[in-house]
N, C-alpha and C positions, 0 to 999 in steps of 0.2 A: 641491161648491163649497168652496174653501179660504178660511178666514177669515184675517184679518191675522195673527193669533197662529200659525196653522199655517204660513203662508208665512215667518214669522220663524224658526221652528223648523227649517224645511227649509233655509233660507239658512245657519243656524248649523251644521247637520250638514255641509253641503257645504263650508263654510269649514274645519271640522275636518278633513275628509277630505283637502282640498288640503294642509293644513299637514302632516298625517301622511305624505302622499306625498312632499313635499319633504324632510322630515326623514329618511325611509328612504333617500333618495339621497345624503345627506351621508356623508362618510368617518367611520368609527368613531373615537371619541377615547377617552381613558382614562376608565374608568368609576368610578375611585376617586381621591380626592385624593392617594394615596400614589404613583401612577404618573403621571409627567408625560412626554409624548412629546417626543422630541428635536426641536428647531426645524428647520424646513426652510430650508436655506441657498440659497434661490433667488437671493438678491441677489448672490452671488459672481460671477455672470455678467451682471449687469445694471449699469445706470448708477447704482444706488443703493448701490454698493459703492465704497470709496475706492480700493482697489487696481485695480479694473476701470477706473475713470475715469483713474488714473494711466497705465494701459496705452494708453488712447485718446490721451492727451497725448504718450506715447512715439511712437505711430504718426504724430502730427503732425510730431515731430522728424525721423522717418525720411523723411516726405514732403518736408520741406524740404530734407534732404540730397540727396534724388533730384530736386529742383526740380519737384516736383508740387505747385505752390503752391495750386491749387484744393482739392485733397485736404487739404492741411495747414490751410487756412482752416477747412474743415468740422470737422476733428478738433479743432482748438483751440477753436472756438466751441462744439462739443458738450461738450468737457471743461469749459470755463468755465461753461456753463449747468448741467451735471450737478453740479459742485461747489457752485454757488450754491444748488441745491435741497437738497443735503445740508446746507449751513450752516443753512438755514431749518428743516429738519426736526429737526436736532440741538438747535438753539437752542430750538425749541418744546418738545421733550421736557425739556430742561434747566429751562425755566421751569415746566413742569408738575410736576416732581418737587422744585422749590425748596422748602424747608421740610418736605418729606416724607421724602425719602431722600437724604441728602447725597452718598453714593457714586454713586448713579445720575446725580444732577445734575451732579457734577463730571466724571463720565465723558462725559456728553453735551456739556458745555462744551468738553472736550478735543477731542472729535471734530469739534465745530463749528469750533474754532480750526484744526484740521488741514485740514479741508475749505476753510476761508477762505484758507489759504495756498496750497493747490492752485488755487483759483479765481484768485487774483491772479497766480500764475505763468502760468496758461494765458492770462489776460487780457494780461499783459505780452508773452508770446510772440506772441499775436495782434496786438498793436499793432505790434511790431517787423516782422512780416511785412507788415502794411498799409503801413507806412513804406516798406519795401523795394519794395512794389508802387506807390509814388508815390501813396498815398491817405492823406495826413496828416489829412484831415478825419474819417476813421474812427478812426485811431490816436490822436489826441489825447483824445477822450472816454474811451477805454480807459485811457490813461496816467493821466488825472486820477483815475479810479475807483481805480486801484491806489495812487496816492499817498494818497488819502483813507482807503482801508481799511488800508494797511500803516503809515502814519505816516512822515513824511519822514526820520525818524532810522533806519529799518531799511535794510538793504542794498537790498532790492528797491524800497523807497520812494525811496531816493536814485537808483537806476538810472532809475526811471520819471520822476522830476523832471528828471534829466539829459537824457533824451530830449526832454521838453517844452522844455528850455532850447535844445537843438540845433535844434529845430523852430522856434524863435522865439516860441513861445507865452508864455514868461516871459522877463523882461528881466534877471533876476538869477540868478546861479548859487547852487547850495547844495551843500555848506557854503561859507560865505564867510569871507574873512579879516577882520581887524579894520577895515580901511577900507570893507569892504562891497562891494568890486568884483570881486575875483578869488577863485577857490576857495582855501580854506585848504590849504597844502602839507601832504603827509603827513609827519609827523615820524618819523624813524627812531629806534630805541632808541639811547640813548647807549652808546658803546663801553665795555666793561668794562675797568677798569684791571688789567693783569696783576699777579699777586702778586709781591712783592719776593723776589728770589733771595737766599738765604742764602749768605754766603761760604764757600768750601770749607774744610773742616776741615784744620787743620794737624797 
């Protein structure tokens, strides 16, 4: 008959045996601190890689050119969501390393900003396609998100707001002239005065 103490010992031995079995199945890693294995670049073919997501957005462009609109919608939506995930991941890492390692924190912030630009581009293209398909109720929220993310003063922000104005969602254009009614005209650079010609030598 086993006592409670014996049963506890047996359970501990079984647990240790299970842990040892799991550890033996793991791939071997570097045994010393001087040897660091090369990182596995598995993300180069996944949606957690910037270039890979850019290719997805390019596939959406190709689908639009071929008038395969359902395919284009899926590609743009996938690119937008994938870029959005990258933004969150890189921002999270930047916050984790803030005050600990400046270089890593700055690198992650730059990657987050790059992914945010891609997300907004994909969102803008998705909105344009929904507008083309006569679905403004889907396009308008996407355009508003682009303006909020980009700032109205950026090129992409201005383009998104212009779409909202054309759709009648806003009543005033941007940028506006002094009277606040019409878009401000683009000022061309002033012509340069040609240099004065010297009289011919006699």
